[in-house]
N, C-alpha and C positions, 0 to 999 in steps of 0.2 A: 407628822399629828402630834406624836408625844411630846416633841420638843414645844409645841404649842399649848399642850393642854393646860400647864399651870396658868400661863397668861390667859387663856380662856376664861379658867376657873375664877381668877382674880377679878376679871373684867365682868363676869356674869354677876358675881357679888357685889361690885362697886355699882353695877347698874340697878341690881335688885335693891340695894340700900337707898340709893338716891329716888328711884320711882316709888318706894316704900315711904320714905321720910315726905314725898311731894304729895303721896296719898292720904297719909296721917294728917298734915297740916290742912290739906283741903277737907277732910272729914270732921276737922274740929267743930264743936259744936258752936253754931252761930257763925263761923268764920269761913265757912265753904261760899257763900253768897256774894252778889257783887254789892258794889257803892249804892246805897238808899234802896237795898232791896228789904222787904219786910221780912226775909227770912236770915238777915244779917244781925248778929248781936255785937257786933263790935261798934265802936264809937261812930264810925262813918255808917251804920247801917240805919233802918228806920223799922225795926222789929218794935220798939218801944212805942212809936207812933202807932202803928197796927193794933197793939196790945191796948194802948190808952183809949182808942176809939171804940175798940170792941167792949172793954169794961165799962165805958160811960153808956152802954146799952144803944150805942148806933149799930146798924147791919155794916158789917163788913165783911167782904172775901177777897180773895187772891185770885186774878185772872190769868190762867197760864195759856189762852189761846189768843191768837192775833186780832187786830181790829176789823180785818177785811169783812167780817159779818158780824153787825151789832143787832142782837134781835130786841124784840119789842118791850122786853122786861128787864132790859139792861139797864142798871142804875147810873151812879156817877163814877166814871173814870178817873183814877188817879194817877198820874204819870210823873213821876219822881226821879230827875235826871235821864229822860230818856232821850237818845238822840234822835232827830229828824233828818230824815234824808233832805238833800238840798239846802243844809243850813250853809252861810256864808257870812261873811263880815264887810258890812257896807263901808265902816270908818276903819280900817286898819291903822291909822296913824293915831288915833286918840286911843286903841284898844293896845298898842304896842307903848305909848307914854305911861298909860295905866299899869301895865305890867311889870311884874318885878324884874330887876335887871339882870339879875343871875339867873333865874328860872327861865324866863321869857314868857312864851305862852303856854308852858306845859299846864297850867291851871285851866286852860279852855277844854282839856280833854278829860272826861270822867274817868277818874282812877279805876282800874279794871282788877278783878283777882280771879285766879284759878283760870280754868279754860276760857273765860270770858276775854282774857288777853288775845286770845286767836281770833274769834269771832263772836260777835254780839249782834242780833237784828237791829236794826234800825226801824223809826217808823216810817213805813213806805209812804210814795204818793197816793195810793189807793187807800189806805188806812188813815191818813190825814184827811182825805175827803169825806169818808164814813164817818170819820169823827166829827167832824164840822157838822155833817148832815145831821148826826144826832143831836148835837147842842142846838142846831137852828129850830129843830121841831118841839124846843121847849125844855130839854135836859141842861144839866149842868157837868162841868169839867173842871178839874183840878190839875195844872200844870205847874212843875217847878223845873224851869230849864236850869241846864248846867252851863255856867261861861255866859259870853255875850253875844254870842252869834246869832242872828235872824235867822228865820227858818220860815217855810211854808205856812205853818200853824201861826207862828204870831203874825206873818204879814196877814193873813185874811183877818185875825182881830184888830189889825191897826196899832200894834204893840210894837214899839222899839227898844232896844236894851242898849245902856250906857255902861260901860265896863267901870267897876269901881276900881279906885286905887288900892292896888293890893299892900302898901304900906300901911293904911289906914289898919287902927287896932277894930277890936270887936264894936260894934255899933249899938247903940241903944235907940230903938225905935218906937214910936208912939203913936196911937191912932190920931189922924187930923181932924175926924170929926165923929160923933156918935153914930153907932150902926149896929144891927142884929149881928154883924159878921164880927165886931169888936167887944161883944158884950163881956162887962168883967175884965176887960184888958187894960190895963195902965201904961205898961212899958213892956217891950220884947227884946231881949239882947242877942245878936247873933252876928255872924260875920257875913258881909253881904257881897256877892259876885257882881252884880248888875243892879243899876237903877232903871226904873220903867219910864219911858215917854208914852202917855196915854193917848188915845184918840180924844178929840175935841167934846164931843157929846156921848152921854150914857155911862160913863165910867164911874166908879166908886173907888176912891184910895183909901185902903185900909192900913197901912202902916208908912210913915213917914221918916225919914232921917232929918230930923228938925235943923241940926247946924247947917246942913248942906241944901235943906229945903228941897228934898228929892224922895220921889217915891219908892218903897219896896215891894209892896205887895197891892194889888187891886182886884176888884171884880169890874170884867168888862164884857158887857153885854154883845150877844150875837143872836141875832134873829130873835126867836122868842127864849133863848136860855142865857147861860151865864157862864162865864169862865173865871175861876181863880188863879191869877198869875202871881206866883212868889219868886222874886229874884235871889233869895238867900237860900241856896240848897242846905246849909247847915241848920238852919229852923227846924227841918225835919228828921234829922239825926238823933240818934238817942243821947248823945252828948250834950245835947242843947235843951233837951225838953224839962230839965230842971232846973234852970235859969229863969228867974222873973217869971213873967205871965205868957212863956212860950207854950205851954201845954193848955193853956186856957184859949189862946187864941185859935189852936187847931180847933179845939172842942167847939167854940162859937162859931168859926167861919164855915166848919162841916154842916152843923146843926141848922145854919141859915140857909146853906144852899139848897137844902130839900131833903126829903126823907130818907133817900138812898135806895138801895144799898151802895157803899162805896167799894169800887171795885178797884183794888190796887194792882197795877199791872206789875206782873213778873214777867211776862213774854218776854220782854224786851229787856230783861236782866237776865236770860239764859234759862228760865224756866218754860219748856214747852211741853203742852200734854201731847198723849198717842192719838192719832186721827183716824177714825175707822174707812172703808171705802165710802159708805154713805156721806159722811162728812166732806171727803174729797171730793165726790161727785157734785153735792151741793155747793161747795166754792168754785170748783173748774170746769164743771159741766159733765154730763153723762157719759160723754164719748170717751173723755180722759180716763175716767174710772174703768170704762171697758177695755179701753187700750192699756191699763194697768193690769187687769186680770188677765188678759192676752199675754202680757209679757210674763208674768208669773207662770202661766200654763207653758210657754215656751221654755222657759229657763227649768221647768220641772222635767219636760220630756229631754231636754239637752242632759240633763244630770243622768237619767237614765240610760244615756246611750253611750256606749265605747267608741271612742275615736280611733278609726283604723283598725286593722288586723290584730288579731294575737299574734304576738311574737314569741319565737321560740326562745327558751333562756339560752345564755352563752355556753358554749360547749363545755368549758371548765367546771359551770355551776352543773351542768346536767351529769357531767361524770362524778363528780365530786357525790352530789345527793344519790348519785347509783352506789357509790362506794359505801358511802355512810347507811345506806338501806340494805347492803349485802351486809356489812359490820355487824349491825343491831341483827338482824335476821340469823348470822352465824352465833350471837350470843346466845337468843333464844334456843336455837338447836344445841350447843354444846353444853348449855347449861338446863337442857332439858325443860324448860319453861314452856312446855306447850299449853298445860292449861291455863297459865296465865296470858298467853297470846290468845288462847280461844276465848277468855273471859272478855279482853279489849275488843275483839270483833263483834261480839254477842252487844256489848254495851253500847258500840258506836252504831249497830244496826238498830238496835232498840231507840236510841235518842233521835235517830233520823225518822222512824217511822211513826214515834211519837208526835211529831208536827202533822203528820196526816190523819191522827187518831183525834187531833184537836186536846192534847194532853200534854204536861209540862214535860221538858227531856229529861227529868230527873225520875220520870215514873217507872215503876217495875215493869218488867217483860209482860207480867200476866196481866196487869192492868193494860196495858197497851193493846195487847191482842184482843181483850174485851171490846176496847174502843173501837180498832179496826173492824171486826165482826159487825159491832152496832151500825158502823157507817157503810156496810155492804160490802166490805173487802175481806171475804172469808179467806180468799188466797193467801193475801200478806198475813192473816192473822195464822193460817195453818204452818206457812212457811216460817214465821218468827217462831212458833212453839217448837218446830222440828229444829232449828237452828239452836236455840237454847237447851233442848235436850241431847243434841249431838254434843254440843259444847261440854257437857260434863262426862262425856266418854273419851274425849280427845287423850290420846297417849303417844302417838307418833307423828311425825313430821308428815307423812301422808295423811294422817285424819284430820290435821291441821290445815292443809292445802284444799281436801275436799270440804272442810267448814267454810274455808274463805272463799270457794267459787261458788257455793249455795248461797252464801250471803250477799255476793255480787249479782247473782241472779235475781235474787230476791229484791234488790236495789232498782235493778233494771224494771221489775213489773211493778214499781210504784206509778209509773206512768204507762200503761201497758199500749201498745200500739200492734197487735197482732195476737195470734194464740200462744198458750203458755209456753217457753221455752222447754226442752227435754230435761235440762237439769232440773228444773222445779217441778216438773212431773214426776222424775224420777225420786224425788224425795217424799212423794206424796205418801208409798207404803211405809214409810218410817214413823208418819205422824198419827197413825192408827195405835 
């Protein structure tokens, strides 16, 4: 073990340095969150968009709960680069042709940061269904997909994605027609990931790439509600808001969608809130909540139980402990530290009785005796006073043994199971 100790120290320091560096980088201001998260202040974050809408007077909130339960007062959900379960590529050949020859289809995956590289929740089928029901009743939704894969949400809206050529430079987008969604917008500059193929009826194109005559953003009706779909995720990033009329586009589009509040989804960016048992029961049923409580009680009961019979210590440990005890007692005896040993016995007894008197362990013996008497334990109070008084007169080994015996008898009387023992009765005349 001694030969390995330097190696263990060096390895421990190296691991500590690596974990510390990772922790510091992860906790950097605005850099700990995921791509297009409203908490991320890096160029690929959406903190600027959140603050822009907030400072413009529009009501905005961050949503850290999932979308399995959408309450009546829920406003307009805003999903930025949220992955949807069941995403698929209908035309892989076209996607492969438009992709970069070196990077391939890497840009189809959302860049992750921190612990989101390990796991990030997708928009489940149940959440998609609840979200569509929410829109169908007359609400609005903002959805900015990442990449060009189709998914159940886009399929329900009748929108298809056409991957943009990654070799194309930043595109200049213009409103094809005048509408409240593009009020005050002349041109928008952003890098496009996917163009939209809209349904035949009802859709309103908002931004179009004129040279290619292809739509990048549109409002699609669904039931009594509307969905704003944007195929350029960079348009919502911090680095793009200062270009052209990008910021004005978001303000006009969100204002025309409805009164809000605009709920920027953070649950699917790795920020989840704590749920109570009541929320758990409301989501999954009362029987699951009761089962959760029963499981907690079982774990608590098992934690209090000792598994197996008490094991006797090894013979070497028992003999060694006995030798150490004899050696310490010989030191006290040869050095004539009887008074100090008596003080330790008294202190330990006082600390143990203080717990039963409802007092702190450092309380003086007089206060502990008064507390025991107030709780109806006159026997313990008299016994403690006697032990304290006898400890002051200990001058020999026999006196110390007698004091230790009386302290042990007094400890046995903490939980009485019969008449007082003879040793405790014999100490009574000394208490008077």
